[in-house]
C-alpha positions as CSV (number, residue, x, y, z in Angstrom):
1,X,-6.7,64.0,-45.4
2,X,-7.8,67.5,-46.4
3,X,-5.5,70.1,-47.7
4,X,-5.7,72.0,-44.4
5,X,-4.6,68.9,-42.5
6,X,-1.6,68.4,-44.8
7,X,-0.7,72.1,-44.3
8,X,-1.0,71.8,-40.5
9,X,1.3,68.7,-40.6
10,X,3.9,70.7,-42.5
11,X,3.7,73.5,-40.0
12,X,4.1,71.1,-37.0
13,X,7.2,69.5,-38.7
14,X,8.8,72.9,-39.1
15,X,8.0,74.0,-35.6
16,X,9.3,70.7,-34.2
17,X,12.6,71.3,-36.1
18,X,12.9,74.8,-34.8
19,X,12.2,73.7,-31.2
20,X,15.1,71.1,-31.6
21,X,17.5,73.9,-32.8
22,X,17.2,73.0,-36.4
23,X,16.0,75.2,-39.4
24,X,12.2,75.7,-39.4
25,X,11.7,73.4,-42.4
26,X,9.0,70.6,-42.9
27,X,7.7,69.1,-46.1
28,X,5.4,66.2,-47.1
29,X,4.9,64.5,-50.4
30,X,1.2,63.9,-51.1
31,X,0.3,61.4,-53.7
32,X,-3.4,60.4,-54.4
33,X,-4.4,62.3,-51.2
34,X,-2.2,60.1,-49.0
35,X,0.8,61.1,-47.2
36,X,3.8,59.3,-48.9
37,X,6.7,60.7,-47.1
38,X,7.7,63.1,-44.3
39,X,10.9,65.1,-44.6
40,X,12.7,67.0,-41.8
41,X,16.1,68.7,-42.2
42,X,19.0,67.3,-40.2
43,X,21.0,70.4,-40.5
44,X,22.2,71.6,-37.2
45,X,22.4,75.4,-36.5
46,X,25.9,76.7,-36.4
47,X,26.6,79.0,-33.4
48,X,29.6,81.3,-33.5
């Protein structure tokens, strides 16, 4: 994968989280140019 593709994947993860009512966070760990892990927050937004 190219850097641009990794960045797009992170943006997609963040957008998916936001669409599900979570915080807009997404991260991947890249090792030897392969995607090793995907991380998405599981924190729910608290509404008052």
